[in-house]
C-alpha positions in Angstrom: 7.8 22.8 0.7 8.9 26.2 0.8 6.0 28.8 0.5 8.0 30.5 -2.7 7.9 27.4 -4.2 3.9 27.3 -4.3 3.8 31.0 -5.1 6.0 29.8 -8.1 4.3 27.0 -9.7 1.0 27.3 -8.7 -1.8 25.6 -10.1 0.7 24.1 -12.5 2.0 22.3 -9.5 -1.4 19.5 -9.8 -0.6 19.1 -13.8 1.8 16.3 -13.6 -0.4 13.9 -11.2 -3.6 14.8 -13.2 -1.6 14.2 -16.4 -0.6 10.9 -15.2 -4.0 9.8 -13.8 -5.6 10.8 -16.9 -3.1 8.9 -19.0 -3.4 6.0 -17.0 -7.3 5.8 -17.3 -7.3 6.6 -21.2 -4.3 4.2 -22.5 -4.0 1.6 -19.5 -0.6 1.6 -19.6 0.9 2.6 -16.2 4.7 2.9 -17.3 3.7 5.2 -19.9 1.6 7.4 -17.7 3.6 7.9 -14.5 6.7 8.8 -16.7 4.6 11.1 -18.5 3.9 12.7 -15.3 7.6 13.0 -14.4 8.5 14.6 -17.7 5.3 17.3 -17.7 6.8 18.1 -14.1 10.1 18.6 -14.8 9.0 20.8 -17.7 7.3 23.1 -15.4 10.4 23.1 -13.1 12.6 23.7 -15.9 10.7 26.7 -17.9 9.0 24.2 -20.1 12.6 23.4 -21.8 11.7 19.9 -23.1 15.5 18.6 -23.2 15.9 20.1 -19.6 12.9 18.6 -18.5 13.7 14.8 -19.8 17.4 14.6 -18.4 15.6 15.8 -15.1 13.4 12.8 -15.6 15.8 10.6 -15.9 18.0 11.8 -13.1 15.1 12.2 -10.7 14.4 8.2 -11.3 17.9 7.6 -10.6 17.7 9.9 -7.5 15.2 7.7 -6.1 18.4 5.2 -4.8 19.8 8.0 -3.3 17.4 7.3 -0.6 17.9 4.6 1.4 14.3 3.8 2.8 13.7 3.9 -1.0 16.0 1.3 -2.2 15.0 -1.1 1.0 11.5 -0.7 -0.2 12.3 -2.0 -3.7 14.6 -4.4 -2.5 11.9 -6.2 -0.2 9.2 -6.0 -2.8 11.1 -7.8 -5.0 12.6 -10.3 -2.3 8.7 -11.1 -1.5 8.3 -12.0 -5.3 11.4 -14.5 -4.4 9.3 -15.5 -1.2 6.6 -16.2 -2.9 8.0 -18.7 -5.9 9.7 -20.7 -3.0 6.6 -21.5 -1.4 4.9 -22.2 -4.7 7.6 -24.2 -6.2 7.8 -26.3 -2.6 3.8 -27.0 -3.3 3.2 -25.1 0.1 0.5 -22.8 -1.8 -1.0 -26.1 -3.1 -1.0 -27.9 0.6 -2.0 -24.7 2.2 -5.0 -24.7 -0.5 -5.9 -28.3 -0.2 -5.9 -28.0 3.9 -8.2 -25.1 3.8 -10.4 -27.3 1.4 -10.5 -30.4 3.4 -10.9 -28.8 7.4 -13.9 -27.0 5.1 -12.6 -23.8 5.9 -13.6 -22.9 2.4 -17.0 -23.4 1.9 -17.9 -21.2 -0.8 -17.3 -17.7 -2.6 -18.2 -16.0 1.2 -15.9 -18.3 3.2 -12.7 -18.1 0.7 -13.2 -14.2 0.9 -13.2 -13.8 4.9 -10.3 -15.9 4.5 -7.8 -13.8 2.1 -9.0 -10.9 4.4 -7.9 -12.8 7.3 -4.3 -13.7 5.7 -3.6 -10.1 4.7 -4.8 -9.0 8.1 -1.9 -11.3 9.8 0.7 -10.1 7.2 0.3 -6.4 8.7 3.7 -5.8 8.5 3.6 -3.2 5.6 1.1 -2.7 2.7 2.8 -4.1 -0.4 3.5 -7.5 1.3 0.2 -7.8 2.5 -1.2 -7.3 -1.1 1.6 -9.5 -2.7 1.0 -12.6 -0.1 -3.1 -12.2 0.0 -2.8 -12.4 -3.7 -0.6 -15.3 -4.1 -2.6 -17.3 -1.5 -6.1 -16.5 -2.6 -5.7 -16.2 -6.1 -6.0 -20.0 -6.9 -9.1 -20.1 -4.4 -10.6 -17.0 -5.9 -10.2 -18.6 -9.9 -11.6 -22.0 -9.1 -14.7 -20.5 -7.1 -15.0 -18.3 -10.3 -14.1 -14.9 -8.7 -13.5 -12.2 -10.6 -9.9 -10.7 -10.5 -11.5 -7.3 -9.7 -12.7 -8.6 -6.7 -9.3 -10.4 -5.7 -7.5 -7.0 -6.2 -10.3 -5.2 -4.1 -9.6 -7.4 -1.2 -5.7 -7.2 -1.7 -6.0 -3.6 -2.1 -8.6 -2.8 1.2 -7.1 -5.2 3.6 -3.3 -3.8 3.1 -3.1 -0.1 4.0 -6.3 0.3 6.6 -4.8 -2.7 8.4 -1.1 -1.1 8.3 -1.8 2.1 9.7 -4.1 0.5 12.5 -1.3 -1.3 13.8 1.3 0.6 15.2 4.2 -2.2 15.3 5.4 -2.2 11.7 6.5 0.5 9.2 3.8 2.6 9.0 3.5 3.4 12.4 7.3 3.8 13.0 7.0 6.3 10.0 4.3 8.1 11.3 5.7 7.8 14.8 8.9 9.4 13.4 6.7 12.2 11.6 5.2 13.2 15.1 8.6 13.3 17.0 10.0 15.2 14.2 7.0 17.6 14.8 7.8 18.2 18.4 4.9 16.1 19.7 6.0 15.2 23.4 4.4 11.7 23.7 4.0 10.8 19.8 2.9 7.0 20.8 -0.2 8.1 23.0 -1.5 10.7 20.3 -1.0 8.1 18.0 -2.7 5.4 20.0 -5.6 7.6 20.8 -5.8 8.7 17.1 -6.7 4.8 15.5 -10.5 5.1 17.1 -11.2 8.1 14.9 -9.4 7.0 11.9 -13.2 6.3 10.5 -11.7 5.4 6.9 -9.7 2.8 7.9 -12.1 1.2 10.1 -14.7 1.5 8.1 -13.0 0.1 4.8 -12.5 -3.0 6.6 -15.9 -3.2 7.9 -17.0 -2.5 4.3 -15.3 -5.1 2.8 -16.4 -7.7 5.2 -19.9 -6.6 4.7 -18.9 -7.0 0.9 -17.9 -10.3 1.2 -20.3 -12.0 3.9 -23.4 -10.7 2.1 -22.0 -10.4 -1.8 -24.2 -7.0 -2.0 -21.8 -5.9 -4.7 -22.7 -2.5 -6.6 -21.5 -0.3 -9.4 -19.0 -2.0 -11.6 -18.1 -4.5 -9.3 -21.4 -6.1 -9.4 -20.7 -6.5 -13.2 -17.5 -8.0 -12.8 -18.8 -10.5 -10.2 -21.9 -11.4 -12.8 -19.4 -11.9 -15.4 -16.9 -14.2 -13.7 -19.6 -16.3 -12.1 -22.0 -16.8 -14.7 -19.6 -16.7 -17.7 -16.3 -17.9 -16.2 -14.7 -14.8 -17.6 -11.8 -13.8 -14.1 -11.3 -10.7 -16.6 -13.4 -8.7 -19.1 -13.0 -8.7 -22.3 -10.3 -6.3 -23.6 -8.6 -6.4 -20.5 -4.9 -6.0 -19.8 -3.6 -7.7 -16.6 -0.8 -5.7 -15.0 1.3 -9.2 -14.8 -0.1 -12.3 -16.3 -0.6 -15.5 -14.6 2.1 -17.5 -15.8 4.9 -14.8 -14.3 3.7 -14.8 -10.8 2.4 -18.8 -10.6 5.1 -20.4 -10.1 4.1 -24.3 -11.0 5.0 -26.8 -7.9 7.3 -29.6 -8.4 5.0 -32.9 -9.2 7.2 -35.2 -7.0 6.9 -32.6 -4.0 4.0 -33.3 -1.7 1.9 -30.7 -0.9 2.3 -29.7 2.9 0.7 -26.3 4.1 3.5 -25.6 6.6 6.2 -24.7 3.6 3.8 -21.7 3.4 3.0 -21.2 6.9 6.5 -21.2 8.6 8.4 -18.9 6.2 5.7 -16.6 6.7 5.3 -16.4 10.2 9.1 -16.4 10.1 8.9 -13.2 8.0 6.0 -11.7 10.4 7.7 -12.6 13.6 11.2 -10.9 12.2 9.7 -7.1 11.2 9.4 -6.4 15.0 12.8 -7.8 15.7 14.0 -5.8 13.1 12.6 -2.6 14.0 13.3 -3.0 17.9 17.2 -3.4 17.0 17.2 -0.6 14.5 15.5 1.8 17.2 18.0 0.3 19.9 20.6 1.0 17.4 20.3 4.6 16.8 18.3 5.9 19.9 19.6 7.3 23.0 20.4 4.7 25.9 18.2 7.0 28.2 15.2 7.0 26.1 16.0 3.1 25.5 13.9 1.9 28.3 10.8 2.9 26.8 9.6 0.2 23.9 7.4 3.2 22.3 10.5 5.4 22.2 12.4 2.7 20.6 9.6 2.0 17.7 9.4 5.7 17.2 13.4 5.8 16.3 13.6 2.8 14.8 13.7 2.2 10.7 10.7 0.7 9.3 12.0 -0.2 5.9 14.8 -2.1 7.6 12.9 -4.1 9.7 10.8 -5.1 6.7 13.6 -5.8 4.8 15.1 -7.8 7.0 12.0 -9.9 8.0 11.5 -10.5 4.4 15.1 -11.8 3.8 15.3 -14.2 6.8 12.1 -15.5 5.6 13.5 -16.1 1.8 16.9 -17.9 3.9 14.8 -19.6 6.3 12.4 -21.4 3.3 16.1 -22.5 1.6 16.9 -24.3 4.6 13.3 -25.9 5.4 13.3 -27.1 1.8 16.4 -28.6 1.8 16.3 -30.2 4.4 13.2 -32.2 3.1 14.9 -32.7 0.1 12.7 -30.3 -2.2 15.5 -28.5 -3.6 19.0 -28.2 -3.7 20.9 -25.0 -3.9 21.6 -24.6 -7.1 17.5 -25.2 -7.5 16.8 -22.4 -4.6 19.2 -19.7 -5.9 17.5 -20.6 -9.4 14.0 -19.8 -7.7 14.9 -17.0 -5.8 16.2 -15.1 -9.0 13.1 -16.4 -10.9 10.8 -15.2 -8.1 12.5 -11.5 -7.9 12.7 -11.3 -11.7 9.0 -11.9 -11.5 8.3 -8.6 -9.8 11.2 -6.5 -11.7 8.0 -4.6 -13.2 6.7 -4.0 -9.9 10.3 -2.0 -8.9 10.2 0.0 -12.1 6.7 1.3 -11.4 7.7 1.6 -7.9 10.8 4.1 -9.0 9.0 5.8 -11.0 5.7 6.4 -8.1 8.8 7.4 -6.0 10.2 10.3 -8.6 6.7 11.8 -9.0 5.8 11.5 -5.2 9.4 13.2 -4.7 8.6 15.6 -7.5 5.1 16.7 -6.3 6.4 17.1 -2.7 9.9 18.8 -2.9 9.9 20.4 -6.4 6.1 21.8 -6.8 4.5 21.7 -3.7 1.9 20.1 -5.1 0.3 19.1 -1.5 0.8 22.3 -0.3 -0.6 24.3 -2.9 -3.9 21.9 -2.3 -3.8 22.7 1.0 -3.2 26.8 0.5 -6.2 26.6 -1.4 -9.0 25.3 0.9 -7.8 25.7 4.8 -8.2 29.3 4.9 -11.0 30.5 7.2 -12.3 27.4 8.6 -15.0 27.1 12.0 -14.1 24.7 14.2 -16.5 22.0 13.4 -15.4 21.8 9.8 -11.4 21.4 10.4 -11.4 17.9 11.1 -13.8 17.2 8.0 -11.7 19.3 5.9 -8.4 17.9 7.3 -9.5 14.7 6.2 -11.0 15.8 2.7 -7.4 17.7 1.8 -5.4 14.6 3.0 -8.4 12.2 0.3 -6.8 15.2 -2.7 -3.1 15.4 -1.6 -3.0 11.3 -1.5 -5.4 10.9 -4.7 -3.2 13.5 -6.6 0.4 12.2 -5.6 -0.5 8.6 -5.5 1.4 8.5 -1.9 0.0 8.0 1.9 3.5 8.7 3.1 4.2 11.8 1.1 0.5 12.7 2.2 1.3 12.3 6.1 4.7 14.0 5.7 2.8 17.0 4.2 -0.2 17.2 6.1 0.7 16.6 9.5 2.9 19.7 9.9 0.1 21.5 8.9 -2.9 19.7 10.7 -1.4 19.8 14.1 -0.6 23.7 14.2 -4.3 24.4 13.0 -6.3 22.0 15.5 -3.9 23.6 17.9 -4.8 27.1 17.3 -8.4 26.3 16.8 -9.2 24.1 19.5 -9.1 20.7 17.8 -8.1 17.6 19.8 -4.7 16.6 17.9 -5.9 13.0 17.7 -8.8 14.0 15.7 -6.1 15.6 13.2 -3.9 13.0 13.1 -6.2 10.8 12.6 -8.1 12.6 10.1 -4.5 12.8 7.9 -4.1 9.3 8.2 -7.3 8.1 6.9 -7.0 11.1 4.2 -4.1 9.4 3.2 -5.0 5.8 2.8 -7.9 7.1 0.7 -6.0 8.6 -1.5 -3.6 5.7 -1.9 -6.6 3.7 -2.6 -7.9 5.7 -5.5 -5.3 7.1 -7.3 -4.3 4.6 -10.4 -0.6 6.1 -9.6 -0.4 4.7 -6.3 2.2 2.4 -5.5 -0.4 0.1 -3.1 -3.0 0.1 -6.2 -0.4 -1.0 -8.7 0.5 -3.7 -6.3 -3.0 -4.8 -5.5 -3.6 -4.9 -9.7 -0.1 -7.0 -9.9 -0.8 -9.4 -7.0 -4.1 -10.2 -8.7 -3.2 -10.4 -12.1 -5.9 -8.0 -12.7 -6.3 -4.6 -15.2 -5.3 -2.1 -13.6 -7.9 0.3 -14.5 -10.5 -2.3 -14.0 -9.3 -2.6 -10.5 -9.3 1.4 -10.0 -13.0 1.7 -11.5 -14.5 -1.2 -9.7 -12.9 -0.1 -6.3 -13.8 3.3 -6.5 -17.3 3.3 -5.5 -16.5 1.2 -2.2 -13.8 4.0 -1.6 -16.5 6.8 -2.3 -18.6 5.1 -0.2 -16.4 4.6 2.8 -15.2 8.3 2.2 -18.2 10.3 2.1 -19.2 8.5 5.3 -16.2 9.1 7.2 -16.1 12.8 6.2 -19.8 13.1 7.8 -18.6 11.4 10.8 -15.7 13.9 11.1 -18.2 16.6 10.8 -20.7 15.0 13.2 -17.9 14.7 16.0 -16.6 18.4 15.0 -20.7 19.5 15.7 -21.0 17.7 19.3 -17.8 18.4 20.7 
């Protein structure tokens, strides 16, 4: 964002995201809150002209589709709904639940939580896909064991972005490598790989999740939620407003169909395998032939959203063929289920449109991230550079609700600062990536947080409120680790 925009809007640049977050907490109406934040932002941009601001807000939502990557993300998110509906209708989910119970893989609340975490980590291709698949697989098991929907949402949210950012072979890795290449980094892949051990927030988030699931040492609002579910059998708190109803995201299986676990496992495996294939193809297609001799160069040039869209689409088609060969559903039934599943996630598509719109507003119109960074980044001692980069990235991620937007804002700032003061570049990159994921976890306007609430059929604000103490704990420890590393190096 040009410096002029920062000087022009200054502190007003943080009003739209703060308003959206505040309204979401007070009203529990995420749609209304996001659009209010967008509208106020465009009122600021249009000199507080309410009519011009409202028109610009609607135009901004439409303009989301001008970016092909945004369109692909919305499409594959909706298509994941189709895939989930297909595996539910084929009795694949029931078959998988029966398999893990029959094989005594799930013997109680601890093993159920660890299984959900494992499923999420194995579907590492994209954060929204991780949330939706984990929710679909784990929800019937968690419900049977009387585990709260808030805990399920916490698992979905925590296993998604931290896993995706730690594995370069997905859309997240492709995006970060592309950003590093644009910034002139000569060898982006080695830099990203060296940054992984220093991504303290992502690593500790997964460690914390595993610890909480195994020991059941919940604290804060999550402890209250778990006691309510276990003792009273209430999966939701009194007065909760789930993001989406159970009957919308849980399609009952055909009673005449025999439950088989492979009817769920095979389509998901196809999806996970096809994403790297799609990434590689788009990379080879769009890269100079000389650079294409190295796979990591190809990954840096690929389109992450294209790879994920191809993977999900292939899985949907494969599932249709697989179920037709078994006589589970004919072509008409298949098409009906595909559209029913997609329609169930139309609210998610609308929310993502608004999330993209407010992210673009904060990044490209108001300069929110640049303003926050400029306020806190002057005159830094060397040992404070990494922890402060992390804290600023956390603030931007929370304010804008987008980890990728935080990466785009902070990497061009963090790398030159690190080079100037003598901080290792992998430390700066890790601090940016971890901070972006932290903000993505905590912000009520984050797309990943919203998807987690939808995938678990949880009240959105209850999810944010119960997860926040865990995220803040991990964030505080990560900050201290960056400080410690800065002091000893």
